[in-house]
C-alpha positions as CSV (number, residue, x, y, z in Angstrom):
1,M,0.0,0.0,0.0
2,K,1.5,3.3,-1.2
3,I,0.6,6.5,0.7
4,K,0.9,9.7,-1.3
5,S,3.3,12.2,0.4
6,K,0.7,15.0,0.6
7,A,-1.8,12.7,2.2
8,F,0.8,11.5,4.7
9,I,1.8,15.0,5.6
10,N,-1.8,15.9,6.1
11,L,-2.3,12.9,8.3
12,V,0.8,13.8,10.4
13,F,-0.5,17.4,10.9
14,K,-3.9,16.1,12.1
15,A,-2.2,13.6,14.4
16,V,0.0,16.3,16.0
17,G,-2.9,18.6,16.5
18,L,-4.9,15.8,18.2
19,A,-2.0,14.7,20.3
20,M,-1.3,18.3,21.5
21,G,-4.9,18.7,22.6
22,V,-4.9,15.4,24.5
23,A,-1.5,16.1,26.1
24,V,-2.6,19.5,27.4
25,T,-5.8,18.0,28.7
26,V,-4.0,15.3,30.6
27,L,-1.3,17.6,31.9
28,C,-3.9,20.1,33.1
29,I,-5.8,17.3,35.0
30,I,-2.7,16.1,36.8
31,R,-1.5,19.7,37.2
32,G,1.7,19.0,35.4
33,I,1.9,22.1,33.2
34,E,1.9,25.9,33.6
35,P,-0.6,27.9,31.7
36,D,2.0,29.4,29.4
37,G,3.2,26.0,28.4
38,A,-0.3,24.8,27.8
39,A,-1.0,27.8,25.6
40,T,2.1,27.1,23.6
41,L,1.2,23.5,23.0
42,L,-2.3,24.3,22.1
43,G,-1.0,26.9,19.6
44,I,1.2,24.4,18.0
45,G,-1.7,21.9,17.7
46,L,-4.0,24.6,16.3
47,T,-1.4,25.6,13.8
48,C,-1.0,22.0,12.6
49,L,-4.8,21.6,12.3
50,G,-5.0,24.9,10.3
51,I,-2.3,23.8,7.9
52,S,-4.0,20.5,7.4
53,Q,-7.3,22.2,6.7
54,F,-5.7,24.7,4.4
55,T,-4.0,22.1,2.3
56,L,-7.2,20.1,2.1
57,S,-9.3,23.0,0.9
58,N,-6.6,23.9,-1.7
59,E,-6.8,20.4,-3.1
60,N,-10.6,20.6,-3.3
61,N,-10.4,23.9,-5.2
62,N,-8.0,22.6,-7.9
């Protein structure tokens, strides 16, 4: 099974975004993260999800 590179990169961005959200949730529950660190991780996750959505919408428009 061959995965196209664009599809793989899109999958990686989605996985990173999801992982950042889960990590921040767990770390907040166990009080293992400061708010500044949580905001940074959520920002990284949101950026990855935005890139994923942007590349997906560009592929649909072409």
